[in-house]
C-alpha positions as MATLAB code, in Angstrom:
seq = 'MFHFAPPQRFRRPDLTPMIDVVFLLLIFFMLVSSFDRDTALSIQAAGRTPETPDWPGPPRVIDIGEDGAVTLNGGKVAPGHLAHMLLDLMESSADPIILRPRGADMQDLLTLIEDLGAAGFGRLIVMN';
ca = [
      68.473  177.684   39.041;
      67.342  176.933   42.364;
      64.663  174.152   42.715;
      62.713  174.503   45.996;
      60.365  172.004   47.270;
      56.792  172.287   46.367;
      54.898  174.555   48.737;
      53.087  172.699   51.494;
      49.339  173.141   51.768;
      48.354  174.940   54.818;
      46.634  172.774   57.408;
      43.654  174.067   59.097;
      43.180  172.927   62.734;
      40.408  170.542   63.679;
      37.893  172.521   65.834;
      35.734  169.175   66.799;
      37.750  168.514   69.973;
      37.516  172.046   71.016;
      33.644  172.143   70.610;
      33.383  169.106   72.464;
      35.181  170.818   75.452;
      33.041  173.873   75.173;
      29.886  171.841   75.426;
      31.227  169.820   78.322;
      31.887  172.881   80.100;
      28.667  174.366   79.417;
      26.899  171.132   80.804;
      28.964  171.392   83.745;
      28.111  174.798   84.778;
      24.351  174.412   84.040;
      24.400  171.474   86.321;
      26.422  173.384   89.071;
      24.162  176.288   88.972;
      20.970  174.129   89.220;
      22.196  172.469   92.473;
      23.046  175.883   94.058;
      19.453  177.610   94.709;
      19.113  180.571   96.875;
      16.476  180.674   99.623;
      14.580  183.398  100.690;
      12.794  184.531  103.864;
       9.844  186.816  103.688;
      10.602  189.588  106.372;
       8.036  192.350  107.109;
       9.071  195.700  108.467;
       8.197  196.162  112.127;
       6.043  199.146  113.160;
       2.980  199.839  115.169;
      -0.175  200.754  113.429;
      -3.483  201.857  114.992;
      -5.217  198.180  114.355;
      -2.099  196.742  116.236;
      -3.138  195.521  119.605;
      -1.373  195.463  122.844;
       0.929  192.695  123.528;
      -1.387  189.484  123.655;
      -0.642  186.941  126.529;
       2.609  186.302  128.616;
       6.060  187.352  126.991;
       7.685  185.249  124.448;
      11.504  186.314  124.298;
      13.791  183.620  122.610;
      17.381  184.249  123.190;
      20.033  182.616  120.818;
      23.651  182.386  122.514;
      26.982  182.305  120.753;
      26.930  178.586  121.068;
      23.653  178.286  119.241;
      21.888  177.511  122.554;
      18.104  178.586  122.557;
      16.588  180.010  125.724;
      12.811  180.719  126.082;
      11.945  183.416  128.720;
      15.292  182.636  130.266;
      15.053  178.889  130.544;
      16.987  176.476  128.327;
      15.059  174.855  125.633;
      15.746  171.956  123.311;
      15.209  173.036  119.700;
      12.693  170.495  119.148;
      10.699  171.194  122.098;
      10.566  175.093  121.453;
       7.413  175.063  119.014;
       5.325  173.157  121.753;
       6.271  175.447  124.501;
       5.663  178.553  122.569;
       2.108  177.122  121.869;
       1.533  177.117  125.637;
       2.238  180.797  126.073;
       0.189  181.934  122.927;
      -3.254  182.576  122.353;
      -2.980  182.049  118.401;
      -0.047  181.248  116.092;
      -0.143  184.934  114.843;
       1.087  186.295  118.271;
       4.455  188.088  118.154;
       7.683  186.374  119.198;
      10.746  188.297  119.975;
      14.187  186.856  118.872;
      17.216  188.243  120.458;
      20.654  187.028  118.809;
      22.964  187.471  121.743;
      26.086  187.043  119.764;
      24.740  184.277  117.819;
      25.921  183.654  114.216;
      23.583  184.698  111.434;
      23.138  181.178  110.338;
      21.881  180.062  113.806;
      19.351  183.075  113.650;
      18.170  182.181  109.975;
      17.844  178.483  111.001;
      15.583  179.242  113.767;
      13.621  181.839  111.823;
      13.080  178.891  109.230;
      12.066  176.488  111.824;
       9.517  178.678  113.448;
       8.021  179.444  110.124;
       7.826  175.894  109.265;
       6.088  175.427  112.656;
       3.448  178.116  111.623;
       4.682  181.027  113.695;
       4.843  184.307  111.409;
       5.038  187.205  113.597;
       8.760  187.207  114.432;
      10.579  190.337  115.945;
      14.435  190.321  115.738;
      15.824  192.754  118.347;
      19.613  193.653  118.722;
];
């Protein structure tokens, strides 16, 4: 008669290290997602309404070049001086300003919109 070895007990895998890895991954992705915040710009649709007055004051046309250079009414302007030069041309900060991205990157345009918004200029018109 054959005598076989006694059957070995089935050994269950230890799940503790796997649970630790899952929790570490969970914490990692929670931290990564909290550092990546999206920003939003408030943009209003352009249009003329009956209560919209005619263009107030002198023209205010800002061109953004391909290299990110900014010009106001055809003259080059340093980005830090743009808000002061615009105030000289405006009756109030609610007067419209025309932005023309002449081959500029979208990021350059958005940076300028954010800078002008932070300076208190709210009526920005983007033209192609």
